[in-house]
N, C-alpha and C positions, 0 to 999 in steps of 0.2 A: 664817348665810349671807346675803349681801346679794343679794336677788332682783332688785334694780334693775339689777345688772350682768349678769344672765343673758342678756338680749337682745344685749348686746355680745359675750358669749362665743359665742352662737349665730351671730352675724354673722361673727365671726372664723373659726368652724369652717366656715361655708358658703363663705367666701372661700378658705379653705385647700383645701376639696374642689374648688372650681372651678379653683383653680390647678393642683391635681394632674391634673384632667381635661384641662386645656389642655396641660400638659406631656406627658401620654400621647399626646394627639392629635398634637402637634407631633412627637413621636418616631416615631409611626406614619407621618406624612407624610414625614419625612426618610428612614425606612426604605424607603418606597415609591419615593421619588425615586432612592435609591441602587440599588434593585432594577431600576428602569427603565434607569438608566445602565449597570448591569452587563449587562443583557440586550442593550442596544445594543452595548456593547463586545464581548460574546461573539459577536454576529452579525458584526461587522466582523472579529474575530479569525478566525472560521470561514471567512469568504470569502477572507481572505488566506492562511491557513495551508494551505488545501486545495491550493494550487498549489506548495507547497514540498516538497522531498525529505523533510523531517521527517515530514510527514503520511503519505506513501506508504510510507516505510521503517520508521517506528516507531509513530507514533500510530495509524495505521489498524489495525495488528494488535491494539493494546490495545482499541480499540472493537469490532473483529471478535470478539475473545474474549468481551467483555462481552455482546454481542448474540447470540452463537451463530452468527456468520457464518463461512463457510469461510475459514481462514487460508491454506490452499493450494488454489488453484483451477486444477488442471492442465488443465481443459478449455478454458480461454480464454474461457469464456462466463459471463455473470452468471447467477445462479440466483434473482434477485429480491431486493428490499430485505429485509434480515434482520429489521428491526424490524416490517415488515408481516407477514412470515411468523410472527413471534412472536405478533402480535395474533390470528392465526387459531388458535393453540393453545388447547386447553381445559385449564384449570388443574385441579389436584387439590384437592378440598375435602373435608375430613373423611375422607380415605382413598379417595375415589371421584372419578371423572372428572366434572367439572362439565358441566351441560347446555349452558352458554354458553361461548363463547370469551372470551379477554381483551378483545378489541375489543367484544364484546357487553356484557360487564360494565361496560366503560368508558362505553359509550353509555347503558345503563340507569342507571348511577350518575349520569351528567350530568342525565338527565331527572328522576330522583327528587330530586336535590339542587336542581335548578332549581325544581321545584314547591314544595319546602319553603321556599326562600328567597323565592319570589314570595308565598306565603301569609303568611310572616312579615312581609314588607314591607307587604302590605295590612293586616295586623293592627296593625302599629306605626303606620301612617299614619291608619287610619280607625277603629280601635276603641280602642287603648290610649290612656288619658288623658294628654295633654300640654298644655303651655301654649298651643301653637299651634292645637290642634284642639278646644278646649273647646266651641266653638259648632257645629262641623261633624261631630264624630265620631259614629259610629253606635252605637246602644245596643240592648240586648236580645239574646236568644238568636238571633234571626233574622239578626243582623248577621254572625255567624260563617259563615253560608251565603251571604250577599250578596257577600262579598269573594271567593268562589270564581269569580266571573266573570273575575278576573285570571288564575287558573289555567287556565280554559278558553281564554283568549286565548294564554297561554304554550304550551299543548299544541297549539292550532291552528296556531301559527307553525311547528311541526315536523311537522305532520301529513302534508304532501306530500313531505317529503324521502325517507322510506323507499321511496316508490313512484315516485320520479323515476328513470327509466332512465339508466344510466351517470352517476349522480350523483357528482361529484367529492367532495362533502362526505361521502357515505357511504363512498366508496372510501378516504377518509382513515382511517376506522375499519375498513377492510377488511371491510365487511359488504355482501355481494352483494345484488342486487335481489331474488332469490328468497328469501334469508334475511331480508331487511329487511321483507318484506310483513307479517310478524307484528307488527312494531313499529308499522306503520301501523294495524293493527287495535287494538293496545293504546292508541295515542295517540287513535284515534277513540273508544274507550270512555271514556277520561279526558276528552276534549273534551266529549262529549255529557253525561257524568255531572256534571261540574263546572258546565256550562251549566244543566243541569236543577236542580241544587242552588242555583245562583245565583238562578234565577227563583223557586224554591220559597221561598227566604228573603224575597223581596220580596212574593210573594203572601201569605205567612204574616203579614207586617207589615200589609199592606193590609186583609186580612180582619179582623184584630184591631182596626184603626182604622175599619172600616166604609166604606172608600173604594175597594175593589178594582175596582168597576165603573167608577168615574171614572178610575182610573189605568190600567186594563188595556185599555179599549176606545178606539177612535179617535174624534176629533171632526172634523166637517167644516165647521163654521161658527165657528171659533175662530182666534185669533191664535197662530201657531206660532213667533213670534219668541222667542228664549231670554230676552230681557230684558223682555218684556211682562208686566204684572201679570195673574195668573189665566190665563195663556196655555195653549195646548194643546201647548206644546213637550214637557213631560214625558209627555203621553199618547202622542204620536207617537214620542217617544224609546223608550218602553216597547213600543209596538206593533211597531216595527222589530225589537226584540230578540225578541219573541214569534214573529214570522214566521221569523226566523233559527232559533230553537229548533225550530219546527215542521218545517222542512226537515231539520235535523240528526236529529230523532227519526225522520223517514221513512227517512233513510239508514240509521240504526241498526237499525230494524226489519227492513229487507230485507237486512241484512248478517248476520243470524243464519245459522250454517252450514247448517241445513236448507234455509232459503229460498234461500241462495246456490247450493246444489247443485241443487235441484229447479227453481228459477225463476231461472235465471241472467240471462235478459234483463231481468226485473223488477229484479234486483239491479243490473245494469249501468246501465240507464237511470235508475234512481232516484239512482244515484251522481252523475249529471250535475247534480242539484239542489244540489250543493255550491257551484256558482258562485253561485246565488241566496242560499244560506246565508251565503257570505262577503260578498256585496254588502250584504245586510241587516245583517250583523254590523257592517260598517264604518259603515253609516248609523245603527246603534244607538250605536256609540262609535267616533269617528273615529281615535283612536290605533292601532286594530287594523291600519290600513293599513300602518303602518311595521313592526309586528311581523311581518306576513305577507308583506310585499313581497318579500324575497329568495327565500323558498321558492316562492311562487306564480309569480314571474316565471321562475325556473329551471325549474319544472315545465311552465309554458306553453311555454317555448322547446323543451324536450325533446319535448313532445307535438306541437308544430308540426313539428319535424324528423321525428318518427315518422310523422305523418299524411302529410306530403309524400313521404316515402320510400316509403310503401306504395301509391302511386298507380299504379306501373308493374308489370305482370306480369313474372315472372322465368322465364327459359328452364329448362325441365324436361328433365333428361337421362334420368331413369329414374323410373317410377312403377309398381311391381310389388307383387304380393301374395306374401309369404313364408310366410304361414300363414293359417288361416281368420280370424284376428283381428288380424293384424299386417301393415302395409303399409310399404314402403320407398320413400322419396322422395329422389332425388338432384337437386340444383338447381345451376345454373351460377352462378358468382360471378366477380367481377373478380379477375384474378391479382395486381393491384396492392395497395397499402396500403388502398384504399377497400373492398376485398372481403375483407380478412384477418380471421380470427377466431382466438380463443384456445381452448385445450382447456377444456371445461366450460361454455362460453357457450351461450346459447339464442336462439331466434328465435320470432317470432310468424308464424303462417301463416294466410292467408285464401284460401278457395276460393269464388269468386263463384257457382259452380254449386250450391253447398250453401247458402251464406248470404253476402250481400254485407256484412253488418255484424259477423259473429262472427270474432274473432281468437283463436287458441289457441296457447299457448306449448309449445315442444318443445325439448329439449336436442339440440344438434348431436352426432351419434354418430360423427363422423370427425375427423381431424386435418388442419389446414391444411398440415402438413409432408408428409403422405402424398399429397395431391392439391392442387396449387396453383390449380385452377380450378373446384372443386365442393365441396359439402358435403352430408352425408347426415343424414336425419331418419328415425327409426323411430317409427311410430304404431300404438298398440294400441287396438282398439275397446273403450272403457270407458264412453263416454257417447253421447248422441244424435249429436253432431257427428262424433266420431271413428268411430262406427259407420257413419254416412253416407259418411264419407271412404273407409273400407275398401271399402264397396259401390261407391262411385264409381270406385275404382281397378280393381275387377273389370270394371266397365262400359267403362272406357277401354281395358282390355286386349282386350276382345272387339271393340271398335270400331277398334282400332289407332290411337288418337289420344292425345295428351298433354293434360293438364288445364291450365287457366289458374290459376296460383297466384301470389299476392302475398306478399311477405316483408317483415318489419320486424325489424331486428336490427343488429348482434349485441349481446346484453345479458348481464349477469351477470359474476361474478368469474372470473378465470382459475384453472385448477387446475394451471398449469404450474409451480407451486412444488414439485410432486412431483420435478422434476429435481434439486433440491438435496439430496435424501435418498439416502444410500447404499443403504438398504433401504426398499422401499415395499410395503405390504400393501393390496391392492385387494379390497374386499368389495362385491359387487353382487348384486342380486336382481331377476329379471324384467325387464320393459321399463324399469324405473327405473334399470337399470345402464348406460344409454347414456353418461353421463359417464365411467364406467370403461372402456367400449369405446374412447372417444376417447383416454384416457390410454394404453391398450395400443397403439393404432395409432400414436400419437405416439412412444411409446418405441421401437417397432419401426422406424418410419420414420427416426428420428434415428440409430439404430444402422446402418440399411441405407445411409444416405447419408453415413456417416463424419462425423457432426457431433456433437462434444461428448461422446461416450460412452467414449472411450478415450484413453490417454496416449501410445501409441507404435504403430508399424506392426505390431508383433508381436501386438497385440490388436485390430487393425482388423477391423471386421465382426463383433465380438462385444459382448455386453452388458457395460456397466460399472456397472449397477445390479442389485441383487438384488431379485427380484420374487416376491411371494406373491400369487396370484390365486385368489379363491374366488368362485364364481358359482352361485347357486341359481335354478332356472327351472322353468317348467311347459311351455313350448313348446320342443321340440327345435330348431325352426327358428332360434331365437335363438343356440343353440350353433353351428348350421350357418353362420349369418351371420358369426361371428368365426373360422371355421375357417381362412381364409387367414392371419390374424394369428397364430393359435396355431401353425400350421405354420412360419411364419417365425420365431416366437419360439423354437421348437425348433432351427431351423437356427442361430440366433445363440448358442445355448447347447448345443452338442452334448454336452458333458460333464455336463450337468445340475447345474452348480455354482451357478447364479444364479437359477434359476426353480423355483418349486413351484406346481403347479396342483391345484385342488380343485374338483370339479363335483358338483352335487347336483340330480337330477331329482326334484322334489317330488311327482310323481304318476305313476302307471303308464300305459302306452300299449299299444294293441292290437298284435298281430303285423303287421297290415296297415300300421299307421303306422310300425312299426320297420323294415319291409322297404321303405319308400319310398326311392327313389333320391335321392342328393345332386344338387342342381341346379347342376352345375358351370358351365353357361352363364351363370347369373345371378351366381355367385361371381366369375367371371372378367370380368364386365362386358359380356358379349356381348349382353345384352338391352338395353344402352344404346347401340345403334347409332343413327346419325343418323336422325332422324324429322322428317317435315314437320309443322309447327305452323300450323294455319289459324285465321284470325280475319277478321272482316269488315273490308274496307278502309275506313280512315277512322273506324271505330267506336271505336278505342282506340289507344293507343300500342303499338308492337310489343314483344314480350317481349325483355328484354335480360339481360345478366349482372348479378347483384345487386351493388350497391355502396352504401355508406352515403352519406347526403347530405353535401354540402360536401367530400367526399373525404378530409378529414383531421381528426384530433382537434383540431389547432391551430385550424383554421377554426371548428370547433364552439365551442371555448372563446371565441374572439374574438367570435363572434356572441352568445354568452351574456353576455359582459362588456358589449358594446354595448347589449344589450337591458336589462340591469339598470341601466346608466347612464341610458338613455333613460327608464325608468320612474321612477327617482329624480328626474331633472330635471323631468319632467312633473308629478310630485306636488309637488315644491318650488315649481314655477311656480304651480300651482293654490292652494297654501296661502300663498303670499307675501302679505304685508300683510293678514293676517286673512282670506284667501280671495279669489280673483279673482272668484268668483261672488257671494258673500254680502256683500262689503264695500260701503261707501258707502250705508249704510242699508237694505241688502237682506238683513237677518238672517233673514227668513222663508224665504230660499232655501237654508238650511243643508242640507236633504235633497238638493237638487240638487248642492250643493257636494261632499258626501260620496259621492254616487253617481258623480260625475265622477272622483273620486279612485280609487274602486274599479274603474271602467271602464278607467282607464289601465293597470292591471295586466294585464287580459286583452287590451286593445288592442295592447299590445306583442307578445303572443303571436300575434295575428292578423297583424301586420306581418311577423313572422319567418316564419310559414307562407307568406305570399305570396312572400317573398324566396326561400325554399328551394324552393318549388314552381316558381317561374320559373327558377331555376338548373337544376333537374333537367329541366324541360321543354326548355330550350334544349339541354342535353347529350344528351337522348334523341333529339331531332329531328336534331341534328348527326350522331349515330351511325347514323341510319337513312337508307339510300339508297333513294329511291323508284324503283320500277320504271317503265320507259318505257311499259309497256302497262297502267298502272293503270286507264285508262278501259275496257279490254277485260277486265280481270281483276277479278271480284267479290271475290276474296280475296287477301290478301297471304300469301305463303308464306315462312316463316322456318325455316331449318334449325337444329335444336337440336344443338349440338356433342356428340359422344359422349365418354364418360369413358374415360380411359386404363385399360389393364389393370393391376390392382394386383399380385397375386402369382400365379404358376402353382401350381395346387393339384392338378392331375391327377397320377396316379401315386403318390399317397400311400397307396394301399391302402384308402381309405375309399370304399365304394360306396353304402352304405345308412346310414340312421340307426342301425341296430343296430351297424354297424361303427364309427360315430362314437362311440357310447357306450362301446364296448369300447376304442377307441383311447385315449381320455382317462380311462378308469377312472371313469366317472360312477357315483356312488352314487345308487341309486334309492329313493325313498320316505323319505328323510331330509332334515333340514336341517343346515346347517353348525353345528359347535360352535365358538363364538367364542373360547373360552379355548384350545382346541386350535390354532386358527389363529394366535392371538397367540403361543402357545408355539413354533409352527413358525417364525414370522417372527423371533422373538427368537433361536432356535437358529441359523437361517441367518445372521442378522446377526452373532452372536458368533463363529461358527466360520469365517467367511470373512475374508480379509485386508482391511484398510482400503482404501478406494477414493479417499480424499482429496477427497470432495465436501463434507465439512465438517460435516454434521449427524450427531451421535452418536445421535440418536433415530431411531426407525422412523416413517416417515410412513404413517399409516393413513387411507385414503380410503374412505368408505362412501357408497353411493348405492343406493337400492332403494325398495320400497313403503313406505307409511306405517307398516305394522305392524312392519317391521324396525326403523325408527327410533323408533317409539313405545315398543316393548318394551325398547329400549336394550340389546340383547344384546351388541353389541360393547363398549359401555362397561363392562358387567359383566365381560366377558372380560378387558379391559385392567386393571380394578381388581383382579381375582384374581391377576394376575401382577405388576403394579407400574406405575402410571401414569407414573413417571419415565422409562420406556423408550420411550414412544410420544408422538407428536403426532397427535391425532385430528382429522380433517376430515370432517364429516358434511354432505352436500349435501341441502338442503331445496328442495323444488319444489312448493309448495302455493300457487299464485297465485289 
């Protein structure tokens, strides 16, 4: 063998390999271009074909069948986007109902995949030996920890999205604010953990090299210019990262569940340090500003709207005690779109007499369909603030005055998807069943107002959905509260063909409690008569009907788009030509440059707050007519509108709590059997004729205490019968 020819053969082989790689890359590029052109063509085709008879007469039915959308919708009403409804479903995994819905699996999969790709990119660029990074690549075991800073940045960029109220981005995955908070916690853990590992990697290297004091501590008499020899640039670069890590660790330490529950104020105020953590993170590494800009600006805009919205007190129609531990609050809202809410949404309440700073979330327990000008909240004394609120309600009752209450809302996903199911199974427990109460009231109100529940006049005024309702409770007053709805439900289904009711009183009560009379005056709304509401003249704006800021979702989206555009424009302006602040030989001003870029993100939020506050202030002042005798009157008197009567409940034969338990055959001392409930729902679903609402599955909606959801009793009941029969929706409310 002639070894002199070996180099030539090796060169030919290398050229052949390079040619193969080039061919593959060119093929991939051509495929990507064709895919982009195909996507553009599909988009144009979809826009055109939607307006043709072909879509509505033929193609629409093909898509509807594929997505599970109703093919025949005799109600004339839409029942929600079918693809979004599907995202809320919980898939079957290994014969059991998954803990997460399709949407949540998609979101988690995106985060996991993103973290893997980011780490792989960091490894490829900074650790893996290549021709281009021979002199700059990192070496040693600590390098694998150092590149985790990229993962920390990636997770931080998503950190605020799950806790952005009414986030369009999260609504795309159909993950409500209440359900999304856990992802904020998970992302927070990942952000802090990867940032900590990132810093550990560098400290490990510095300690081994004996230079950790020089690299980790600041210098005050050194040149901080990035290009100066022996400069303090790296020292301050590291110090800014250490400060950011310190704030992140402080937030993480106070976010431990025990601390969050026992020292909520410490948890809340420590969380405000995230502003400083983000500012110093950007000063540590400037590209973070672009990664975090979208989520930070959107969050700041939502918070600005929320804060401005909560500056005006809301007219209170009713504030009563329905049991020793439960209070009922009925608040006035605008009857227009600005005051509209969906079934299952929640609000934040603030009572300045208890605390001017604390805001607590409560699910709306009523339906906008039932009352166009008010909404109801039920509060149970479970913590210090709620205990004070119940005591305050008793004091207001004795003084014959109404409280000052501020409201921020409405937030959370809608549960109105229940309307698309022929059979719904509603499972509620205790005070956590308020979303189920709202569904029941909405269902009854829609049937009572002849809207969308039936197909012809012969079935008018009767239910067109099959309902299985199971409710377990400790306070009989909660069953008393929904008595009008239950009686109306019986009227709408006189033949008992569509409704099955199951009630469970989980504890025994004394004879004195059982012989207590039903409070019909409260149930019929007579306690919500017009009441004078007094406040010091000029001390505050008058209480008004609650309405969301900017009045429409379109206006809110427009403000958000403008804010993001402004933030991008300001940041681009600051970074133009190597930085407006640090250019022209002013390299030493790089900390100021990066601080200005981070301040631009929050400055846009401040500007939006001022705009929304001014808009609301002008609207409130325009709606308030000043009295001619203000100078003589030390108080302004505003009359709170009374709530309309819901349903007449007298004459039903229920006079005491004992009669109430007997009327609805309440089981005492037991808890519901989920498998029995699911079997009853399936039997009702299969025996009744089809109602043409389109969903072959049974919609199961669960809301109750944490123990009910933690033990996953309903999931086990569904798995025992067959998950393919049910769509499970579990409402989480752990903010």
